[in-house]
VEXMAR-865813 format. One record per residue (C-alpha): x, y, z. Coordinates in Angstrom, 2 decimals. Example, Ala and Ser with C-alpha at 12.3 -4.5 7.8 and 13.67 -1.06 7.14 Angstrom:
# residues 2
<sevex X="12.30" Y="-4.50" Z="7.80"/>
<sevex X="13.67" Y="-1.06" Z="7.14"/>
END
This chain:
# residues 179
<sevex X="18.20" Y="5.81" Z="-5.27"/>
<sevex X="18.49" Y="9.60" Z="-5.53"/>
<sevex X="16.08" Y="9.99" Z="-2.61"/>
<sevex X="18.22" Y="7.71" Z="-0.44"/>
<sevex X="21.43" Y="9.46" Z="-1.48"/>
<sevex X="19.81" Y="12.75" Z="-0.45"/>
<sevex X="19.02" Y="11.20" Z="2.95"/>
<sevex X="22.64" Y="10.04" Z="3.28"/>
<sevex X="23.87" Y="13.54" Z="2.42"/>
<sevex X="21.58" Y="15.06" Z="5.05"/>
<sevex X="22.88" Y="12.63" Z="7.68"/>
<sevex X="26.44" Y="13.37" Z="6.58"/>
<sevex X="25.78" Y="17.11" Z="6.94"/>
<sevex X="24.25" Y="16.69" Z="10.40"/>
<sevex X="27.17" Y="14.60" Z="11.68"/>
<sevex X="29.65" Y="16.98" Z="10.06"/>
<sevex X="28.05" Y="19.92" Z="11.87"/>
<sevex X="27.89" Y="18.10" Z="15.21"/>
<sevex X="31.43" Y="16.76" Z="14.86"/>
<sevex X="32.82" Y="20.24" Z="14.21"/>
<sevex X="30.78" Y="21.66" Z="17.11"/>
<sevex X="32.13" Y="18.96" Z="19.44"/>
<sevex X="35.62" Y="20.16" Z="18.58"/>
<sevex X="34.90" Y="23.15" Z="20.83"/>
<sevex X="34.31" Y="20.77" Z="23.73"/>
<sevex X="37.94" Y="19.67" Z="23.44"/>
<sevex X="39.02" Y="23.26" Z="24.04"/>
<sevex X="36.59" Y="23.61" Z="26.94"/>
<sevex X="37.80" Y="20.36" Z="28.53"/>
<sevex X="41.42" Y="21.45" Z="28.15"/>
<sevex X="40.74" Y="24.87" Z="29.66"/>
<sevex X="38.77" Y="23.42" Z="32.58"/>
<sevex X="41.50" Y="20.85" Z="33.20"/>
<sevex X="44.20" Y="23.53" Z="33.23"/>
<sevex X="42.19" Y="25.84" Z="35.50"/>
<sevex X="41.43" Y="22.95" Z="37.83"/>
<sevex X="45.12" Y="22.05" Z="38.05"/>
<sevex X="46.02" Y="25.69" Z="38.74"/>
<sevex X="43.33" Y="25.97" Z="41.43"/>
<sevex X="44.30" Y="22.68" Z="43.04"/>
<sevex X="48.08" Y="23.03" Z="43.06"/>
<sevex X="48.42" Y="26.81" Z="43.01"/>
<sevex X="45.65" Y="27.78" Z="45.42"/>
<sevex X="45.04" Y="24.50" Z="47.21"/>
<sevex X="41.37" Y="24.59" Z="46.18"/>
<sevex X="39.28" Y="22.44" Z="43.89"/>
<sevex X="35.92" Y="20.76" Z="43.73"/>
<sevex X="34.44" Y="17.52" Z="42.51"/>
<sevex X="32.32" Y="19.51" Z="40.05"/>
<sevex X="35.47" Y="20.53" Z="38.17"/>
<sevex X="36.56" Y="16.91" Z="37.88"/>
<sevex X="33.09" Y="15.70" Z="36.90"/>
<sevex X="32.64" Y="18.30" Z="34.17"/>
<sevex X="35.92" Y="17.11" Z="32.67"/>
<sevex X="34.59" Y="13.53" Z="32.63"/>
<sevex X="31.26" Y="14.68" Z="31.18"/>
<sevex X="33.00" Y="16.63" Z="28.42"/>
<sevex X="35.30" Y="13.71" Z="27.61"/>
<sevex X="32.28" Y="11.40" Z="27.31"/>
<sevex X="30.49" Y="13.93" Z="25.13"/>
<sevex X="33.51" Y="14.31" Z="22.87"/>
<sevex X="33.84" Y="10.57" Z="22.32"/>
<sevex X="30.15" Y="9.71" Z="21.94"/>
<sevex X="28.90" Y="12.73" Z="20.00"/>
<sevex X="31.81" Y="12.60" Z="17.54"/>
<sevex X="31.51" Y="8.86" Z="16.78"/>
<sevex X="29.21" Y="9.48" Z="13.79"/>
<sevex X="31.57" Y="12.16" Z="12.50"/>
<sevex X="34.48" Y="9.74" Z="12.84"/>
<sevex X="32.59" Y="7.05" Z="10.91"/>
<sevex X="31.73" Y="9.56" Z="8.18"/>
<sevex X="35.44" Y="10.33" Z="7.80"/>
<sevex X="36.41" Y="6.63" Z="7.89"/>
<sevex X="38.37" Y="7.14" Z="11.08"/>
<sevex X="37.37" Y="4.06" Z="13.05"/>
<sevex X="39.86" Y="1.25" Z="13.55"/>
<sevex X="39.91" Y="-1.61" Z="11.09"/>
<sevex X="42.52" Y="-4.10" Z="9.97"/>
<sevex X="43.84" Y="-2.13" Z="7.00"/>
<sevex X="46.62" Y="-4.65" Z="6.31"/>
<sevex X="43.96" Y="-7.09" Z="5.10"/>
<sevex X="41.12" Y="-4.73" Z="4.15"/>
<sevex X="43.37" Y="-2.49" Z="2.03"/>
<sevex X="44.39" Y="-5.37" Z="-0.23"/>
<sevex X="40.85" Y="-6.12" Z="-1.36"/>
<sevex X="39.07" Y="-4.48" Z="-4.27"/>
<sevex X="36.79" Y="-1.50" Z="-3.67"/>
<sevex X="33.74" Y="-3.68" Z="-4.31"/>
<sevex X="34.85" Y="-6.25" Z="-1.73"/>
<sevex X="35.52" Y="-3.46" Z="0.75"/>
<sevex X="32.05" Y="-2.05" Z="0.10"/>
<sevex X="30.48" Y="-5.45" Z="0.74"/>
<sevex X="32.45" Y="-5.87" Z="3.98"/>
<sevex X="31.44" Y="-2.39" Z="5.14"/>
<sevex X="27.81" Y="-3.03" Z="4.21"/>
<sevex X="27.56" Y="-6.39" Z="5.95"/>
<sevex X="29.57" Y="-5.26" Z="8.98"/>
<sevex X="27.43" Y="-2.18" Z="9.44"/>
<sevex X="24.18" Y="-4.12" Z="9.17"/>
<sevex X="25.24" Y="-7.09" Z="11.31"/>
<sevex X="27.34" Y="-5.40" Z="13.96"/>
<sevex X="27.17" Y="-1.60" Z="14.07"/>
<sevex X="23.42" Y="-1.03" Z="13.81"/>
<sevex X="22.45" Y="-3.78" Z="16.28"/>
<sevex X="25.03" Y="-2.50" Z="18.78"/>
<sevex X="23.78" Y="1.07" Z="18.42"/>
<sevex X="20.18" Y="-0.06" Z="18.80"/>
<sevex X="21.06" Y="-2.00" Z="21.94"/>
<sevex X="22.93" Y="0.94" Z="23.46"/>
<sevex X="20.06" Y="3.35" Z="22.76"/>
<sevex X="17.55" Y="0.84" Z="24.14"/>
<sevex X="19.60" Y="0.28" Z="27.30"/>
<sevex X="20.70" Y="3.90" Z="27.70"/>
<sevex X="17.36" Y="5.66" Z="27.32"/>
<sevex X="15.72" Y="4.32" Z="30.52"/>
<sevex X="18.82" Y="5.32" Z="32.51"/>
<sevex X="18.52" Y="8.86" Z="31.20"/>
<sevex X="14.77" Y="9.04" Z="31.89"/>
<sevex X="15.16" Y="7.69" Z="35.44"/>
<sevex X="18.02" Y="10.10" Z="36.11"/>
<sevex X="16.09" Y="13.06" Z="34.72"/>
<sevex X="12.86" Y="12.29" Z="36.57"/>
<sevex X="14.58" Y="11.64" Z="39.89"/>
<sevex X="16.94" Y="14.61" Z="39.64"/>
<sevex X="19.88" Y="12.25" Z="40.20"/>
<sevex X="22.99" Y="13.94" Z="41.50"/>
<sevex X="26.52" Y="12.71" Z="41.83"/>
<sevex X="27.09" Y="11.08" Z="45.22"/>
<sevex X="30.31" Y="13.09" Z="45.60"/>
<sevex X="30.26" Y="16.33" Z="47.60"/>
<sevex X="29.78" Y="19.25" Z="45.22"/>
<sevex X="29.04" Y="16.88" Z="42.34"/>
<sevex X="26.88" Y="17.62" Z="39.32"/>
<sevex X="23.50" Y="16.46" Z="38.12"/>
<sevex X="23.74" Y="13.21" Z="36.18"/>
<sevex X="21.00" Y="13.36" Z="33.53"/>
<sevex X="23.00" Y="15.40" Z="30.95"/>
<sevex X="25.77" Y="12.82" Z="30.80"/>
<sevex X="23.23" Y="9.98" Z="30.73"/>
<sevex X="21.50" Y="11.65" Z="27.75"/>
<sevex X="24.77" Y="11.68" Z="25.82"/>
<sevex X="24.82" Y="7.86" Z="25.66"/>
<sevex X="21.62" Y="7.29" Z="23.64"/>
<sevex X="22.19" Y="10.51" Z="21.69"/>
<sevex X="25.72" Y="9.55" Z="20.67"/>
<sevex X="24.70" Y="6.05" Z="19.62"/>
<sevex X="21.72" Y="7.46" Z="17.69"/>
<sevex X="24.07" Y="9.74" Z="15.74"/>
<sevex X="26.40" Y="6.79" Z="15.09"/>
<sevex X="23.49" Y="4.62" Z="13.92"/>
<sevex X="22.27" Y="7.39" Z="11.62"/>
<sevex X="25.74" Y="7.63" Z="10.09"/>
<sevex X="25.75" Y="3.84" Z="9.75"/>
<sevex X="22.54" Y="4.12" Z="7.71"/>
<sevex X="24.17" Y="6.80" Z="5.55"/>
<sevex X="27.18" Y="4.54" Z="4.99"/>
<sevex X="24.89" Y="1.65" Z="4.02"/>
<sevex X="23.16" Y="3.88" Z="1.47"/>
<sevex X="26.51" Y="5.01" Z="0.03"/>
<sevex X="27.80" Y="1.43" Z="-0.21"/>
<sevex X="24.62" Y="0.25" Z="-1.95"/>
<sevex X="24.84" Y="3.17" Z="-4.38"/>
<sevex X="28.46" Y="2.25" Z="-5.11"/>
<sevex X="27.64" Y="-1.42" Z="-5.62"/>
<sevex X="24.87" Y="-0.39" Z="-8.04"/>
<sevex X="27.37" Y="1.83" Z="-9.91"/>
<sevex X="25.43" Y="4.93" Z="-8.83"/>
<sevex X="28.03" Y="6.54" Z="-6.61"/>
<sevex X="31.59" Y="6.63" Z="-5.37"/>
<sevex X="32.90" Y="5.38" Z="-2.07"/>
<sevex X="33.65" Y="8.24" Z="0.32"/>
<sevex X="37.39" Y="7.57" Z="0.32"/>
<sevex X="37.44" Y="7.86" Z="-3.49"/>
<sevex X="36.27" Y="11.46" Z="-3.27"/>
<sevex X="38.80" Y="14.20" Z="-2.58"/>
<sevex X="38.89" Y="15.14" Z="1.10"/>
<sevex X="38.03" Y="18.75" Z="1.81"/>
<sevex X="40.52" Y="20.79" Z="3.81"/>
<sevex X="39.63" Y="21.54" Z="7.42"/>
END
């Protein structure tokens, strides 16, 4: 089990690094949005590229940070019910839910998203809007984001199994580090 726990820690570290790096995209999206608004309403000038980069950054923020959010137990669940159950029952629910729902969904999204990225990359697909951007970077974010989420799902499965075998603690039982 120590080998698997080491794998889970490596996945945790990767998603932690990526999640903190994505935080900078929030600042970039905010700055671009503000500059675009100033250019549009102050100078009467703007371009579709400015709008599209905002959409691309928003998509990147959501998709690339999904694994980070899962690591920090930030996804929505029905805590009114879930919170009343024992830690072992919660671990079983997390384990089964991740295996039956999260991983198949992530696999499907990667499987469906990858050909779209490849086609876009090979064809040099551009936005149909005047002054628009190339499309392959945003299409790459879809399979990449779901791969990161699936990897974190595997890490969470490992941690739940370790807990159920009395070889580890659940992540929410450990003290949260300050950001």
